[in-house]
C-alpha positions, -999 to +999 in steps of 0.1 A: +075-710+572+105-697+553+100-684+517+120-713+502+097-739+519+067-754+500+039-775+512+042-813+517+027-840+496+001-849+521-013-814+523-012-810+485-030-843+480-057-831+504-060-799+485-064-818+452-091-840+467-110-810+480-108-794+445-121-825+429-152-824+452-158-789+439-151-796+402-186-788+391-189-755+410-184-721+395-171-707+428-148-722+454-162-721+489-140-701+513-146-725+541-128-752+521-094-735+525-098-736+563-108-772+563-078-782+541-054-760+561-041-740+531-045-703+521-075-696+499-055-682+471-034-714+469-064-736+469-082-715+443-051-717+420-050-755+424-087-756+417-084-736+385-054-757+373-072-790+380-102-778+361-082-766+331-064-800+329-097-819+330-112-796+304-083-801+280-086-838+283-122-838+271-124-807+249-121-827+216-151-848+225-173-818+230-160-801+198-171-832+178-206-831+193-211-793+190-223-793+154-247-822+159-259-831+194-254-798+212-267-777+183-299-798+181-304-795+219-301-757+216-326-756+187-350-777+207-350-750+234-324-762+259-303-731+268-265-732+266-260-731+304-283-761+309-264-780+282-231-772+298-243-783+332-257-815+318-225-825+300-203-811+328-183-787+305-173-751+308-203-728+299-180-703+281-161-730+261-194-745+251-207-711+241-176-706+219-183-740+202-219-732+195-212-696+184-188-711+158-215-736+146-246-714+147-232-683+132-208-702+110-178-682+122-141-688+116-126-702+148-102-673+152-131-647+152-151-664+180-131-648+208-141-613+197-178-622+201-171-636+235-153-604+245-180-583+229-213-602+230-232-571+219-220-580+184-241-612+184-271-605+161-295-630+176-308-615+209-317-649+224-283-664+216-266-632+229-284-633+262-275-669+268-239-662+259-238-633+284-252-656+312-224-681+304-198-654+306-211-642+339-214-675+356-183-693+344-157-693+372-128-706+350-130-692+315-141-660+297-132-623+297-139-618+334-117-646+346-089-637+321-090-600+332-088-610+369-059-633+363-041-606+342-046-579+369-034-602+397-003-611+377+005-574+370-001-565+407+023-591+420+050-580+394+046-545+408+050-559+443+082-575+434+095-543+419+085-524+451+105-548+473+136-543+451+131-505+450+128-502+488+157-524+494+178-503+470+186-534+448+194-522+413+175-541+385+161-540+351+125-549+345+109-565+313+105-531+296+141-522+302+153-556+289+131-553+257+146-519+250+179-537+249+166-561+224+163-591+247+134-615+241+117-640+265+130-622+296+123-628+333+103-601+351+135-588+368+172-590+359+193-580+389+222-556+381+241-571+411+236-608+419+223-616+454+229-646+476+201-666+493+211-683+526+195-716+534+191-730+570+221-753+564+243-722+556+245-731+519+240-701+495+223-700+462+231-672+437+202-651+422+208-632+390+171-628+380+136-632+395+104-642+378+070-635+394+041-660+391+008-653+409-003-689+412+005-722+430+031-744+413+016-778+409+039-805+394+020-805+361+021-767+357+058-765+367+069-793+343+047-785+313+045-747+314+073-732+334+104-754+338+117-750+302+111-712+303+130-709+336+158-732+323+161-708+293+167-680+317+194-700+335+211-708+302+213-671+292+215-653+325+228-678+351+209-691+382+179-672+395+146-675+414+109-677+407+084-665+433+052-685+433+032-661+454+005-687+463+030-715+471+045-746+456+049-783+462+080-788+483+094-816+461+098-791+432+125-773+451+151-800+446+147-805+408+170-777+395+199-764+415+200-732+395+163-723+400+153-713+435+116-715+443+101-690+467+066-685+480+071-649+492+097-622+494+124-636+518+126-624+554+155-604+567+186-624+571+181-646+540+193-623+512+229-610+510+250-586+489+281-600+471+302-585+499+284-607+525+263-579+541+225-587+545+200-570+522+179-549+546+153-522+544+169-488+551+159-473+584+125-455+583+114-473+551+082-492+552+077-527+537+056-528+504+019-526+510-002-557+511-013-569+477-050-574+469-057-611+470-070-633+442-102-639+463-107-601+469-104-593+433-128-620+422-153-608+448-149-572+435-156-582+400-187-603+408 
């Protein structure tokens, strides 16, 4: 499959159904990706996004019940993880709500206690919070750090490709030094052309790196306006969704090229029409640690 090709609706819908079957799990079974026919990292990304969407829809209900029903359940001896499993809600998010209520904390300070549970004075409460942090596969410091590390790793991978292809560029740090805000991960010093199978060419002035799968909801609500902002200021560009994207999204914006990987030789061209190729004797960038591998290492 070429880098500009996403997955079809039928495969995506199958992935969504598989994720819905695992909605209550704290870890996605590896075998599921083989059954669906999609890479594990893509399926895990869809799973996390579906879970986050479902959680946002019901979060206000659980917040309203935290100071009454859930606090009383905790005081009767039901531990926080048991309550979370019973109400089908994130253990870490429930822990945040109960911390705020039990310790009478300002909402803004709750996150510090989640990141540093040793600060919780009540040892029973602290131990239960620690269990929630350890077991929650979607929220909490462990998941946040994993997601951050993966994002940084794929940004470095993008820079490695450009360096080894001798493509001049400025990264986010360079652009901030110039006083630019809300910048893409890479601004190319020389625009490149991307050749499609029908011999049409799209111009790339900038590239953004996103270590996730682009679902329609994520693309429309979280990324599209950001990317269109880059287009307005810098011209047409590309975004690499390293774990894939729904193919229908490719046709939405002519000035935003969606890619699922670094393009194969013969797809990128310099302004003079010559292909962008690795110099002789230069190796391709090393394989990046996968989302699944990093999650396994942190467990």
